[in-house]
FITORTOR-979056 format. One record per residue (C-alpha): z negated, y, x negated. Coordinates in steps of 0.02 Angstrom, whole numbers, plus 50000, padded with zeros to 5 digits. Layout:
residues N
ZYX ...
***
This chain:
residues 206
499894917250359 501074915750504 502814922750478 503224936550601 504814944850654 504664962850593 506124969050691 505414965350863 504384981350855 505864992150808 507234983950911 507314997951040 507465010850902 508845001350815 509994999050965 510125015651059 511675009551154 511234991351170 511884987350996 510854974550903 510414979250724 510004966650586 509004971450432 509804958450319 509134964150151 507374958250193 507264939650148 505384936750125 504034932850253 503444949050331 501624952450372 501574970250437 502574985050499 502175003250536 503325015650623 503275033850569 502665043950718 503435059750644 505155051650625 505325035850727 506925030750638 505895027050483 504705012350464 503835003150323 503544984450303 502474973250194 502874955750136 502384940750031 503374946649879 501994959549844 503084974249895 503174986950034 504864993250091 505425008850180 506805006850309 507935018250411 508555010850575 510215019750549 510515010350385 510114992150419 511064984850271 509794990150139 508064997150113 507835015650080 506555011949945 505494997549880 503705000649825 502874990149689 501114989049622 500224975049715 499914958049639 499834948349801 500504947649980 500534964450068 499654960350231 499524977350311 500454994050306 500065010250395 500855027450392 499735042050346 499515054550490 500715067050410 502105054150404 502485057850220 501355044450148 500825026950191 499465014650144 499524996150104 498244982050098 498514966249997 497894948849952 497494956049780 496004964849860 496654982549840 497344996049953 498645008249889 499315024949947 501145029149919 502225044549943 503675038750052 504785053249996 504625051349807 504125033049792 502615037549685 500965028449698 499635041349736 498015031449737 497255014149719 495725008749818 494874993949732 493124988449784 491734992649659 491584974849595 493444974849555 493344991549467 491984984549354 493134969949313 494594981349274 495634980949433 496244968149558 495984949449545 496334932849626 494494930049668 494324946549759 494164946849950 495874949850026 496294965550125 496844959950297 497104976250391 497014995050369 496975011050471 496805029750436 495705042450522 496605056050619 496385068450476 496875055550346 495295058750246 494625041250284 495435024350257 494705009350349 495034992450269 494554975250334 494274960850212 494304942050214 492434940750178 491934950850332 491754967650247 492524983350318 492544997650193 492695015950239 493595024450095 493705042850051 495585044250022 495425059149905 494005052749796 494495034249808 492665029749837 491835018749968 490705029350077 490165015350193 490324996550210 490194991650393 489984973650335 488284978050259 487574984750422 486464974950540 487394963250658 489044965050564 490444952150567 490054934750502 491844929950456 493514937150406 493994953950482 495714949950549 496214966450630 495624984050662 496184999450757 495645017350786 495425025150958 496685038651005 495385052550988 494745045650822 492965043750885 492825024850868 493475010350766 493714992850837 493684977650724 494154959750766 493554944550669 493714925750651 491894925150711 492684927950886 491874945050908 492644962050932 491544976550881 491714994950921 490995006250788 490565024450827 489445037850753 487995030950852 488225012850801 489224998350874 489264986051014 490044969051041 491484966651160 491764949451236 
***
């Protein structure tokens, strides 16, 4: 995966008076960042060392907390709507939910085939991107095999796989995003299609 500069997205938050701020403690390739909408001084990042890290723009010299649990690169991170929790998606095929205040892992979302094998694994499709519904009850996760699971965050069960529906993606789901009103989900894929999924179905966008 391509190395990205995490701090580009938070530069304006980190330099209120034109002062540039360096987050020097982070030395690994970074793959994702999510800013807390409830407290924009806080953001979380994911990296290739299998960790997620919580940062405060006022304290650039160190992370606030480091979160462990994954066995592969953390490709995607997203704050929960309440701002007190966040989700992660990893190369190990699992999504995890953490409490940003306590550091505790709250839930693991492993596809059914992984659960039967006893957890995550190197042969499992990788999680490429995640998003939460507005209420936080649903977690959307895109995978390297073209699947897009809709998880119940409380029950940790898959309630729908968009990849199993007619005319679904034919390659890796590389990104996804929820509309501002929560009524539709857009997925992008290496098959060159974008699809918008709503209660009534989906359509392709060129």
